[in-house]
C-alpha positions as CSV (number, residue, x, y, z in Angstrom):
1,X,-16.8,6.7,8.2
2,X,-13.9,6.5,5.7
3,X,-11.7,3.4,5.6
4,X,-8.3,3.7,4.0
5,X,-8.4,7.5,4.6
6,X,-4.6,7.5,4.6
7,X,-3.8,4.3,2.7
8,X,-3.6,3.9,-1.0
9,X,-1.6,0.7,-1.0
10,X,-3.9,-1.9,0.5
11,X,-6.5,-1.6,-2.3
12,X,-4.0,-2.1,-5.1
13,X,-3.8,-5.5,-6.8
14,X,-1.6,-8.0,-5.0
15,X,1.2,-8.0,-7.7
16,X,1.4,-4.2,-7.5
17,X,1.7,-4.3,-3.7
18,X,4.5,-6.9,-4.1
19,X,6.3,-4.7,-6.6
20,X,6.1,-1.7,-4.2
21,X,7.4,-3.8,-1.4
22,X,10.4,-5.1,-3.5
23,X,11.5,-1.5,-4.1
24,X,11.0,-0.4,-0.4
25,X,13.2,-0.6,2.6
26,X,12.1,-0.9,6.3
27,X,13.4,1.8,8.6
28,X,13.3,1.9,12.4
29,X,12.4,5.2,14.1
30,X,12.8,5.6,17.9
31,X,10.2,7.6,19.7
32,X,10.9,11.3,19.0
33,X,12.9,10.6,15.8
34,X,11.9,12.3,12.6
35,X,11.0,10.6,9.3
36,X,11.5,14.1,7.8
37,X,11.6,17.7,8.9
38,X,9.8,20.8,7.6
39,X,11.4,22.2,4.5
40,X,13.3,18.9,3.7
41,X,13.5,17.9,0.1
42,X,10.7,15.3,-0.6
43,X,12.9,12.4,-1.8
44,X,10.9,9.5,-0.1
45,X,7.4,8.2,0.5
46,X,6.5,6.4,3.7
47,X,4.0,3.8,4.9
48,X,3.7,3.1,8.6
49,X,4.1,-0.6,9.4
50,X,4.1,-0.4,13.2
51,X,4.0,2.3,15.9
52,X,2.8,5.9,15.4
53,X,3.7,9.0,13.4
54,X,2.5,12.5,14.0
55,X,2.6,15.5,11.7
56,X,3.4,18.7,13.6
57,X,4.7,22.2,13.4
58,X,6.1,24.5,16.1
59,X,5.3,28.1,16.8
60,X,7.9,30.7,17.6
61,X,7.6,30.1,21.3
62,X,8.2,26.4,20.8
63,X,4.6,25.3,21.2
64,X,3.7,22.1,19.2
65,X,0.7,22.0,16.9
66,X,-0.3,18.5,15.7
67,X,-1.9,18.4,12.3
68,X,-2.3,14.7,12.0
69,X,-1.4,11.3,13.4
70,X,-1.0,8.0,11.5
71,X,-1.6,4.4,12.4
72,X,-0.3,1.2,10.9
73,X,-1.0,0.9,7.2
74,X,-1.2,4.7,6.7
75,X,0.9,6.4,4.0
76,X,2.5,9.8,4.4
77,X,4.9,12.0,2.6
78,X,3.2,11.5,-0.8
79,X,2.3,15.2,-1.3
80,X,5.9,16.4,-1.7
81,X,6.8,13.3,-3.8
82,X,4.0,14.3,-6.2
83,X,4.5,18.1,-6.5
84,X,8.3,18.3,-5.7
85,X,7.7,21.1,-3.1
86,X,9.5,21.0,0.3
87,X,8.0,19.3,3.3
88,X,5.4,21.5,5.0
89,X,5.6,19.8,8.5
90,X,7.7,17.5,10.7
91,X,6.9,13.8,10.6
92,X,7.8,12.5,14.1
93,X,7.6,9.0,15.6
94,X,5.2,9.3,18.6
95,X,6.4,5.8,19.7
96,X,9.0,3.4,18.5
97,X,8.0,2.7,14.9
98,X,8.8,0.8,11.7
99,X,8.2,2.4,8.4
100,X,8.4,1.2,4.8
101,X,10.3,3.7,2.7
102,X,10.4,4.0,-1.1
103,X,12.5,6.6,-3.0
104,X,10.8,9.1,-5.3
105,X,12.8,7.7,-8.2
106,X,11.5,4.1,-7.7
107,X,8.0,5.4,-6.9
108,X,7.8,7.4,-10.2
109,X,8.9,4.4,-12.2
110,X,6.3,2.1,-10.5
111,X,3.6,4.7,-11.2
112,X,4.5,4.6,-14.9
113,X,4.4,0.8,-14.8
114,X,1.2,0.5,-12.8
115,X,-1.5,3.1,-13.5
116,X,-3.6,1.6,-10.7
117,X,-1.3,3.4,-8.3
118,X,-2.4,6.8,-9.6
119,X,-6.0,5.8,-9.3
120,X,-5.8,4.7,-5.7
121,X,-3.6,7.6,-4.8
122,X,-6.1,10.1,-6.3
123,X,-8.9,8.4,-4.3
124,X,-6.9,8.7,-1.1
125,X,-6.2,12.4,-1.8
126,X,-9.9,13.1,-2.4
127,X,-10.9,11.4,0.9
128,X,-8.3,13.6,2.6
129,X,-9.7,16.7,1.0
130,X,-13.1,15.9,2.5
131,X,-11.6,15.3,5.9
132,X,-9.6,18.6,5.8
133,X,-12.6,20.5,4.5
134,X,-14.6,19.3,7.5
135,X,-11.9,20.2,9.9
136,X,-11.7,23.7,8.4
137,X,-15.4,24.1,8.8
138,X,-15.1,23.2,12.4
139,X,-12.3,25.6,13.1
140,X,-14.2,28.6,11.7
141,X,-17.7,27.6,12.7
142,X,-17.6,26.0,16.1
143,X,-16.5,27.0,19.6
144,X,-13.9,25.0,21.5
145,X,-16.4,22.9,23.4
146,X,-18.0,21.4,20.2
147,X,-14.6,21.2,18.5
148,X,-13.2,19.2,21.4
149,X,-16.3,16.9,21.5
150,X,-16.0,16.2,17.8
151,X,-12.3,15.5,18.1
152,X,-12.9,13.0,20.9
153,X,-15.6,11.4,18.7
154,X,-13.1,11.0,15.8
155,X,-10.4,9.7,18.0
156,X,-12.7,7.1,19.5
157,X,-13.0,5.5,16.1
158,X,-9.3,5.9,15.0
159,X,-7.6,5.4,18.4
160,X,-10.4,3.9,20.6
161,X,-10.4,0.8,22.8
162,X,-13.2,-1.1,24.5
163,X,-13.5,-1.0,28.3
164,X,-14.9,-3.6,30.7
165,X,-18.4,-2.0,30.5
166,X,-18.5,-2.2,26.7
167,X,-17.9,1.5,26.5
168,X,-15.0,3.2,24.6
169,X,-12.0,5.0,25.8
170,X,-9.0,6.8,24.3
171,X,-5.6,7.3,25.8
172,X,-5.0,11.0,25.3
173,X,-3.5,13.6,27.6
174,X,-5.0,17.1,27.9
175,X,-1.8,18.5,26.4
176,X,-2.0,16.2,23.4
177,X,-5.6,17.3,22.8
178,X,-4.6,21.0,23.1
179,X,-1.9,20.4,20.5
180,X,-4.5,18.9,18.1
181,X,-7.0,21.7,18.7
182,X,-4.5,24.6,18.8
183,X,-5.9,25.7,22.2
184,X,-4.3,26.1,25.6
185,X,-4.1,23.1,27.9
186,X,-6.1,25.0,30.5
187,X,-8.9,25.7,28.1
188,X,-9.1,22.1,27.0
189,X,-9.1,20.8,30.6
190,X,-12.0,23.2,31.4
191,X,-14.0,21.9,28.5
192,X,-13.3,18.3,29.4
193,X,-14.6,18.9,32.9
194,X,-17.8,20.4,31.4
195,X,-18.2,17.3,29.2
196,X,-17.8,15.1,32.2
197,X,-20.3,17.2,34.2
198,X,-22.8,16.7,31.4
199,X,-22.4,13.0,31.7
200,X,-20.8,12.6,28.2
201,X,-17.4,11.3,29.3
202,X,-15.5,10.1,32.4
203,X,-11.9,11.2,32.9
204,X,-9.6,8.5,34.5
205,X,-5.8,8.4,34.7
206,X,-4.9,9.8,31.3
207,X,-7.9,8.1,29.6
208,X,-11.2,9.6,28.3
209,X,-14.1,7.1,28.6
210,X,-17.2,7.5,26.4
211,X,-20.2,5.8,28.0
212,X,-22.1,5.5,24.7
213,X,-20.2,6.3,21.5
214,X,-23.3,6.3,19.3
215,X,-25.2,8.6,21.6
216,X,-22.1,10.9,21.9
217,X,-21.9,11.0,18.1
218,X,-25.6,11.9,17.7
219,X,-25.2,14.8,20.2
220,X,-22.1,16.4,18.6
221,X,-21.8,14.9,15.1
222,X,-24.2,17.3,13.4
223,X,-23.1,20.5,15.2
224,X,-22.4,22.0,11.8
225,X,-25.3,20.4,10.0
226,X,-22.9,17.9,8.4
227,X,-21.7,14.5,9.4
228,X,-18.3,13.9,10.9
229,X,-15.6,12.7,8.5
230,X,-14.0,9.8,10.5
231,X,-11.1,7.5,9.6
232,X,-11.8,3.9,10.6
233,X,-9.5,0.9,11.0
234,X,-10.2,-2.8,11.1
235,X,-9.6,-3.0,14.8
236,X,-11.6,0.0,15.8
237,X,-14.1,0.3,18.7
């Protein structure tokens, strides 16, 4: 479990956080609106205050492939601000959202004034590298059934809610899962049914219920001989 997987700000000293806030502006994004598009110049760095942001790209036939989704407190857009290269994906509001935005110019000056920013930023990037390494291992080493189960396990921690029976559920459509996994919706639906038949989950009205999150994790977490890398938040299940 990795707290602050996408957040380098909250661990900074209070006066540094205040300085960042003073140089930032709040921007509203309606659902479907972009914070930036693929190949845009990286002139701003973002922190999600409220709502949801997904990183995605589109194939030639228009299919969406989601490479990440952020929650409140998460930072994004830092890679381009650091290396100056164009954006590699679209950052799209998955719901009405508010983001804190700081320009590259102001951010560079603050980094020079507060070396703590570089330290926390480097730690966040290292945590992300671990996460991406684990995802890459999954994509080349596991079949769709295990990849889907592990994705559900991760999402239960980062996007999960408690149900009336003290279980955990996530609100995620078959299409959204297929976009995350880069698989067809039909294939994902088939594997979800197999997980349900095995007694691991229950499917109800756009929700996926896990009866026992710990047991589910034990069954699929070590499918590659390595633990899941899971982002956790203060209000997680």
